[in-house]
C-alpha positions as CSV (number, residue, x, y, z in Angstrom):
1,M,0.0,0.0,0.0
2,Y,2.8,2.3,0.8
3,S,4.6,1.6,-2.6
4,L,1.4,2.5,-4.4
5,S,1.1,5.8,-2.5
6,V,4.6,6.7,-3.3
7,V,4.1,5.9,-7.0
8,L,1.0,7.8,-7.2
9,L,2.6,10.8,-5.5
10,I,5.5,10.9,-7.9
11,A,3.2,10.5,-10.9
12,G,1.0,13.4,-9.8
13,M,4.1,15.7,-9.2
14,T,5.5,14.8,-12.7
15,T,2.2,15.6,-14.3
16,M,1.8,18.9,-12.4
17,T,5.3,19.9,-13.2
18,S,4.7,19.2,-16.9
19,C,1.6,21.3,-16.9
20,K,3.3,24.2,-15.1
21,K,6.1,24.2,-17.7
22,T,3.6,24.3,-20.5
23,E,1.6,27.1,-18.9
24,K,4.8,29.1,-18.3
25,K,5.6,28.7,-22.1
26,I,2.1,29.9,-23.1
27,L,2.3,33.1,-21.2
28,G,2.8,36.3,-23.3
29,K,1.8,37.6,-26.7
30,W,1.6,35.3,-29.8
31,K,0.9,36.0,-33.4
32,V,-1.2,33.7,-35.7
33,T,1.1,32.6,-38.6
34,S,-1.5,30.1,-40.2
35,T,-4.7,28.3,-39.7
36,N,-6.5,25.4,-41.3
37,K,-9.2,27.7,-42.5
38,N,-6.8,29.6,-44.9
39,D,-8.3,32.8,-43.5
40,E,-6.1,35.6,-44.5
41,N,-7.9,37.8,-41.9
42,A,-6.7,35.6,-39.0
43,K,-3.0,35.8,-40.0
44,G,-1.3,38.3,-37.9
45,N,-4.0,38.3,-35.2
46,T,-2.5,38.5,-31.7
47,W,-3.3,36.3,-28.7
48,T,-2.1,37.2,-25.3
49,F,-2.2,34.8,-22.4
50,K,-1.8,36.5,-19.0
51,D,-0.6,35.0,-15.9
52,N,-3.9,35.5,-14.1
53,G,-5.6,32.9,-16.4
54,K,-7.1,35.4,-18.8
55,F,-6.9,35.3,-22.6
56,V,-7.3,38.4,-24.8
57,G,-7.3,38.1,-28.7
58,D,-9.1,37.8,-31.9
59,I,-9.3,34.0,-32.4
60,Y,-12.4,33.2,-34.5
61,D,-14.2,35.0,-37.4
62,L,-17.1,36.4,-35.8
63,A,-17.1,39.5,-37.9
64,E,-20.5,39.0,-39.6
65,D,-22.8,42.0,-39.3
66,D,-25.4,40.4,-37.3
67,W,-23.3,38.8,-34.5
68,V,-21.6,40.5,-31.6
69,L,-19.5,39.2,-28.8
70,I,-21.3,40.4,-25.6
71,D,-18.0,41.7,-24.0
72,G,-16.7,43.5,-27.2
73,N,-15.1,42.6,-30.5
74,E,-11.9,41.2,-29.2
75,I,-12.3,37.9,-27.1
76,E,-11.5,38.2,-23.4
77,C,-12.1,35.1,-21.5
78,D,-10.6,32.6,-19.0
79,Y,-8.1,30.0,-20.1
80,S,-6.8,26.9,-18.5
81,C,-4.1,24.4,-19.2
82,D,-4.4,20.8,-18.2
83,G,-1.3,18.9,-19.4
84,K,-1.4,19.2,-23.2
85,T,-5.1,20.6,-23.3
86,L,-5.7,24.3,-23.6
87,T,-9.2,25.5,-23.1
88,L,-10.7,28.9,-23.6
89,S,-14.1,29.3,-22.0
90,G,-16.9,31.7,-21.2
91,I,-17.1,33.5,-24.6
92,K,-20.8,34.8,-24.9
93,Y,-22.4,36.1,-28.0
94,R,-25.8,37.4,-29.3
95,S,-27.4,38.2,-32.5
96,N,-28.0,41.9,-33.6
97,G,-30.8,40.4,-35.8
98,A,-34.6,40.0,-35.4
99,K,-34.3,36.5,-33.9
100,D,-33.3,35.9,-30.2
101,I,-30.0,34.0,-30.8
102,H,-27.4,33.8,-28.1
103,G,-24.8,31.3,-26.6
104,T,-21.5,30.5,-25.5
105,Y,-18.2,29.4,-27.3
106,T,-15.7,27.2,-25.8
107,F,-12.2,26.4,-27.5
108,E,-10.6,23.0,-26.6
109,F,-7.1,22.7,-28.2
110,D,-4.6,20.0,-28.1
111,I,-1.0,21.5,-27.7
112,E,0.7,19.6,-30.6
113,E,4.0,21.4,-30.0
114,I,5.2,24.3,-28.0
115,S,8.6,25.9,-27.7
116,N,9.8,29.4,-26.5
117,K,9.2,30.5,-30.1
118,T,6.4,28.6,-31.7
119,M,3.1,26.9,-30.8
120,S,0.9,24.4,-32.8
121,L,-2.7,23.9,-31.8
122,S,-5.5,21.6,-33.0
123,G,-8.9,21.2,-31.6
124,K,-12.3,22.4,-31.8
125,V,-14.7,25.3,-31.0
126,K,-18.0,24.3,-29.7
127,D,-21.0,26.7,-30.0
128,D,-23.6,26.0,-27.3
129,G,-26.6,28.1,-28.4
130,Y,-30.2,29.0,-28.4
131,E,-32.4,30.3,-31.3
132,E,-35.4,31.7,-29.7
133,E,-36.3,28.7,-27.4
134,H,-34.5,25.9,-29.3
135,H,-31.2,24.7,-28.1
136,Y,-28.3,23.7,-30.5
137,T,-24.7,22.5,-30.4
138,Y,-22.3,23.0,-33.2
139,T,-18.6,22.1,-33.4
140,E,-15.9,23.0,-35.8
141,S,-12.2,21.8,-36.1
142,L,-9.5,24.3,-36.0
143,E,-5.8,24.4,-36.2
144,Y,-3.5,27.2,-35.5
145,E,0.2,27.9,-35.8
146,L,1.5,30.6,-33.8
147,E,4.7,32.6,-33.3
148,K,5.7,34.1,-30.0
149,I,6.2,38.1,-30.2
150,K,6.7,38.9,-26.4
């Protein structure tokens, strides 16, 4: 029993250290260099990961005339790092159109590769929304290549 406890303690410490190292590398300002959507507007966008668990940036094309992010044009949300998974959550939106459409975006990325200069992410955005009183869920695959600028 004692041996099992020691093994679990060491495994837990190793996992937490790995996550802390990844979180430390994420901190700062990044520039999008490419995306799987070949969206020229996304190239050059900046993402900032702050040490207080906050993300600020332009990450997803929500620039249609009838959609607005509730908290402004640039996404400001919480992020978390769990091992090699990066999650951005709490991004609320609503429609400026006639229908009552609103919801929340959540981004979940696998950190494929990270160094002090580059980061590769693959994952999905989940749209958990409502159109009038009807609930819907939509997901879309995303991939990003980023370059550290600060």
